C-alpha positions as a Markdown table, in Angstrom:
| # | Residue | x | y | z |
|---|---|---|---|---|
| 1 | Met | 15.8 | -8.0 | 11.4 |
| 2 | Asp | 13.1 | -5.4 | 11.6 |
| 3 | Glu | 14.1 | -2.4 | 13.1 |
| 4 | Thr | 11.0 | -0.8 | 11.7 |
| 5 | Asp | 9.4 | 1.8 | 14.6 |
| 6 | Tyr | 5.6 | 1.1 | 13.5 |
| 7 | Pro | 4.6 | 3.6 | 15.8 |
| 8 | Gln | 6.3 | 6.6 | 14.7 |
| 9 | Leu | 5.7 | 5.3 | 10.9 |
| 10 | Thr | 2.1 | 5.5 | 11.8 |
| 11 | Arg | 1.8 | 8.5 | 13.6 |
| 12 | Tyr | 3.8 | 10.0 | 10.3 |
| 13 | Ala | 1.6 | 8.6 | 8.0 |
| 14 | Lys | -1.1 | 9.9 | 9.2 |
| 15 | Ala | -0.1 | 13.2 | 9.7 |
| 16 | Phe | 1.1 | 13.4 | 6.3 |
| 17 | Thr | -1.8 | 12.2 | 4.4 |
| 18 | Gly | -4.6 | 13.6 | 6.8 |
| 19 | Leu | -5.7 | 10.3 | 8.0 |
| 20 | Thr | -7.7 | 11.4 | 11.1 |
| 21 | Pro | -10.2 | 9.7 | 13.7 |
| 22 | Glu | -12.9 | 11.4 | 11.5 |
| 23 | Lys | -12.2 | 10.1 | 8.3 |
| 24 | Glu | -11.4 | 6.7 | 9.9 |
| 25 | Ala | -15.3 | 7.1 | 11.4 |
| 26 | Leu | -16.2 | 7.8 | 7.7 |
| 27 | Leu | -14.8 | 5.0 | 6.5 |
| 28 | Leu | -15.9 | 2.6 | 8.9 |
| 29 | Ala | -19.3 | 3.8 | 8.4 |
| 30 | Ala | -19.2 | 3.8 | 4.7 |
| 31 | Ala | -18.1 | -0.3 | 4.9 |
| 32 | Pro | -21.9 | -2.0 | 4.5 |
| 33 | Val | -22.4 | -0.4 | 1.1 |
| 34 | Ile | -18.9 | 0.2 | -0.2 |
| 35 | Lys | -18.0 | -3.1 | 0.6 |
| 36 | Pro | -20.1 | -5.4 | -2.0 |
| 37 | Gly | -19.0 | -3.6 | -4.6 |
| 38 | Leu | -15.4 | -4.3 | -3.5 |
| 39 | Pro | -15.3 | -7.1 | -5.5 |
| 40 | Gly | -15.6 | -5.5 | -8.8 |
| 41 | Val | -13.1 | -2.8 | -8.3 |
| 42 | Thr | -10.7 | -5.6 | -7.9 |
| 43 | Glu | -11.9 | -7.2 | -11.6 |
| 44 | Arg | -11.9 | -4.1 | -13.1 |
| 45 | Phe | -8.2 | -2.8 | -11.5 |
| 46 | Tyr | -7.0 | -6.6 | -13.1 |
| 47 | Ser | -8.4 | -5.9 | -16.0 |
| 48 | Glu | -6.9 | -2.4 | -16.8 |
| 49 | Leu | -3.3 | -4.6 | -15.4 |
| 50 | Gln | -3.6 | -7.4 | -18.1 |
| 51 | Arg | -4.3 | -4.4 | -20.5 |
| 52 | Ile | -0.9 | -3.0 | -19.4 |
| 53 | Asp | 2.2 | -4.6 | -21.1 |
| 54 | Arg | 5.2 | -4.9 | -18.7 |
| 55 | Thr | 2.5 | -6.2 | -15.8 |
| 56 | Ala | 1.8 | -8.8 | -17.4 |
| 57 | Pro | 4.8 | -11.0 | -16.2 |
| 58 | Phe | 3.7 | -9.9 | -12.7 |
| 59 | Ile | 0.4 | -11.4 | -13.4 |
| 60 | Glu | 1.1 | -14.3 | -15.2 |
| 61 | Gly | -0.2 | -17.6 | -13.2 |
| 62 | Arg | -1.1 | -15.9 | -10.1 |
| 63 | Leu | -4.0 | -13.7 | -10.9 |
| 64 | Glu | -6.6 | -15.9 | -9.2 |
| 65 | Gln | -4.4 | -15.7 | -5.9 |
| 66 | Leu | -3.3 | -11.5 | -6.7 |
| 67 | Lys | -7.3 | -10.7 | -6.8 |
| 68 | Ala | -8.2 | -12.5 | -3.0 |
| 69 | Thr | -5.8 | -10.8 | -2.0 |
| 70 | His | -6.1 | -7.6 | -3.2 |
| 71 | Leu | -9.8 | -7.9 | -2.4 |
| 72 | Ala | -9.1 | -8.1 | 0.8 |
| 73 | Trp | -7.1 | -5.2 | 1.1 |
| 74 | Leu | -9.6 | -3.0 | -0.2 |
| 75 | Glu | -11.9 | -5.0 | 2.4 |
| 76 | Gly | -9.3 | -3.6 | 4.9 |
| 77 | Leu | -9.4 | 0.3 | 3.3 |
| 78 | Phe | -13.2 | 0.2 | 5.3 |
| 79 | Ser | -12.7 | -2.3 | 8.1 |
| 80 | Gly | -10.0 | -0.6 | 9.8 |
| 81 | Pro | -8.6 | -0.5 | 12.7 |
| 82 | Tyr | -5.1 | 1.8 | 10.7 |
| 83 | Asp | -2.8 | 0.9 | 13.7 |
| 84 | Glu | 0.2 | -0.3 | 14.1 |
| 85 | Ala | -1.1 | -3.5 | 12.9 |
| 86 | Tyr | -2.5 | -2.0 | 9.5 |
| 87 | Thr | 0.7 | -0.1 | 9.6 |
| 88 | Gln | 3.1 | -3.6 | 9.5 |
| 89 | Ala | 0.8 | -5.8 | 6.9 |
| 90 | Met | 1.3 | -2.5 | 4.1 |
| 91 | Tyr | 5.1 | -2.3 | 5.2 |
| 92 | Arg | 5.1 | -6.2 | 4.6 |
| 93 | Val | 3.0 | -5.8 | 0.8 |
| 94 | Gly | 6.4 | -3.0 | 0.4 |
| 95 | Gln | 8.6 | -6.1 | 1.1 |
| 96 | Val | 6.8 | -8.4 | -1.3 |
| 97 | His | 7.3 | -5.4 | -3.9 |
| 98 | Val | 10.7 | -5.4 | -4.0 |
| 99 | Lys | 11.1 | -9.3 | -3.7 |
| 100 | Val | 9.2 | -9.9 | -6.4 |
| 101 | His | 10.8 | -6.7 | -8.4 |
| 102 | Leu | 8.1 | -5.0 | -8.8 |
| 103 | Pro | 8.6 | -1.6 | -10.3 |
| 104 | Val | 8.4 | 0.9 | -7.8 |
| 105 | Glu | 6.0 | 3.1 | -10.0 |
| 106 | Phe | 3.3 | -0.1 | -10.2 |
| 107 | Met | 2.3 | 0.7 | -6.6 |
| 108 | Ser | 1.6 | 4.5 | -7.3 |
| 109 | Gly | 0.3 | 4.1 | -10.9 |
| 110 | Gly | -2.2 | 0.8 | -9.8 |
| 111 | Met | -3.5 | 3.6 | -6.7 |
| 112 | Ser | -4.2 | 6.3 | -8.8 |
| 113 | Leu | -6.4 | 3.0 | -11.3 |
| 114 | Ile | -7.7 | 1.7 | -7.5 |
| 115 | Gly | -8.7 | 5.4 | -7.3 |
| 116 | Glu | -10.5 | 6.3 | -10.2 |
| 117 | Glu | -13.0 | 3.1 | -9.3 |
| 118 | Leu | -13.2 | 4.1 | -5.5 |
| 119 | Ile | -14.8 | 7.3 | -6.8 |
| 120 | Asp | -17.1 | 5.8 | -8.7 |
| 121 | Leu | -18.4 | 3.5 | -6.7 |
| 122 | Val | -18.7 | 6.1 | -4.1 |
| 123 | Cys | -20.8 | 8.4 | -6.5 |
| 124 | Arg | -23.2 | 5.0 | -7.0 |
| 125 | Val | -23.7 | 3.6 | -3.6 |
| 126 | His | -24.8 | 7.7 | -2.6 |
| 127 | Ala | -26.1 | 8.4 | -6.5 |
| 128 | Gly | -29.1 | 10.3 | -4.5 |
| 129 | Glu | -27.0 | 12.2 | -1.5 |
| 130 | Pro | -24.1 | 14.1 | -3.1 |
| 131 | His | -23.0 | 15.5 | -0.3 |
| 132 | Arg | -21.5 | 12.5 | 1.3 |
| 133 | Trp | -19.3 | 12.7 | -1.9 |
| 134 | Ala | -16.5 | 14.8 | -1.2 |
| 135 | Pro | -16.1 | 13.3 | 2.7 |
| 136 | Leu | -15.6 | 10.1 | 1.7 |
| 137 | Leu | -13.5 | 10.3 | -1.6 |
| 138 | Lys | -11.0 | 12.5 | 1.0 |
| 139 | Ala | -11.2 | 10.0 | 3.7 |
| 140 | Val | -10.9 | 6.9 | 1.1 |
| 141 | Asn | -7.9 | 9.1 | -0.5 |
| 142 | Ala | -6.0 | 9.5 | 3.0 |
| 143 | Val | -6.5 | 5.8 | 3.6 |
| 144 | Met | -5.3 | 4.9 | -0.1 |
| 145 | Gly | -2.3 | 7.7 | 0.7 |
| 146 | Phe | -1.3 | 6.2 | 4.0 |
| 147 | Ser | -1.3 | 3.0 | 2.5 |
| 148 | Leu | 0.7 | 4.2 | -0.3 |
| 149 | Leu | 3.4 | 5.6 | 1.7 |
| 150 | Val | 3.9 | 2.7 | 4.0 |
| 151 | Met | 4.6 | 1.1 | 1.4 |
| 152 | Gln | 7.2 | 3.3 | -0.2 |
| 153 | Gln | 9.2 | 3.6 | 3.1 |
| 154 | Ser | 9.2 | 0.1 | 2.8 |
| 155 | Tyr | 10.3 | -0.8 | -0.6 |
| 156 | Gln | 12.8 | 2.2 | -0.7 |
| 157 | Ser | 14.1 | 0.5 | 3.1 |
| 158 | Ser | 13.9 | -3.3 | 1.5 |
| 159 | Ser | 15.8 | -2.4 | -2.1 |
| 160 | Leu | 18.0 | -0.7 | 0.1 |
| 161 | Thr | 19.1 | -4.1 | 2.0 |
| 162 | Ala | 19.1 | -5.9 | -0.7 |
| 163 | Glu | 21.4 | -3.7 | -2.5 |
| 164 | Leu | 23.2 | -3.9 | 0.5 |
| 165 | Asp | 23.0 | -8.2 | 0.9 |
| 166 | Arg | 24.7 | -8.4 | -2.8 |
| 167 | Phe | 27.1 | -5.9 | -2.2 |
| 168 | Leu | 28.6 | -8.1 | 0.9 |
| 169 | Ala | 28.2 | -11.2 | -1.2 |
| 170 | Ile | 30.1 | -10.1 | -3.2 |
| 171 | Thr | 32.8 | -8.9 | -1.4 |
| 172 | Gly | 32.7 | -11.2 | 0.8 |
| 173 | Met | 32.4 | -8.5 | 4.1 |
| 174 | Ser | 30.4 | -9.5 | 7.2 |
| 175 | Arg | 27.6 | -7.0 | 8.0 |
| 176 | Thr | 29.3 | -6.6 | 11.3 |
| 177 | Leu | 32.0 | -5.2 | 9.4 |
| 178 | Phe | 30.5 | -2.9 | 7.3 |
| 179 | Asn | 28.4 | -1.6 | 10.3 |
| 180 | Asn | 31.5 | -0.8 | 12.0 |
| 181 | Leu | 33.1 | 0.9 | 8.9 |
| 182 | Ala | 30.1 | 3.1 | 8.8 |
| 183 | Gly | 29.6 | 3.9 | 12.2 |
| 184 | Ala | 32.9 | 5.2 | 11.7 |
| 185 | Tyr | 32.3 | 8.0 | 9.1 |
| 186 | Arg | 29.0 | 8.7 | 10.7 |
| 187 | Asn | 30.5 | 11.9 | 12.0 |
């Protein structure tokens, strides 16, 4: 049962990553010129992942499905709204990463690769308007940071839950008994 306080997590993630209403507006305004370039970002991202030996088992046999999911997420970066539903979606991504045993560093490493591609894309589509680069790139950085922060929060929570579930299965202890014991030692 998910007891995550999504309104609070949304506020926290926005505050921590600087995803302001002004930056959200910049992302939405950039969508018409950015979105046509996003399939290329996805292609280059997965091309890079295929060159990394440790990522192969996570991609094998699922490449096209992963690309479609990735492209939908990229489009969401420029579509909004960046609300509780978006936070929940990013939280589910973190949970899925735990279920498939994706190493946590893949999320931050992946964001770096994607960020590089988005920098190139922003500079390319606004080649004649370099004054647009910094504000839009700051907005892109904020929304990617927001997404990553939520995914990592979820990853951490889901990992702990999975470990607890394994512990309970090994010991035969019920969750109720565990919670009662943990509650007795909280002070």
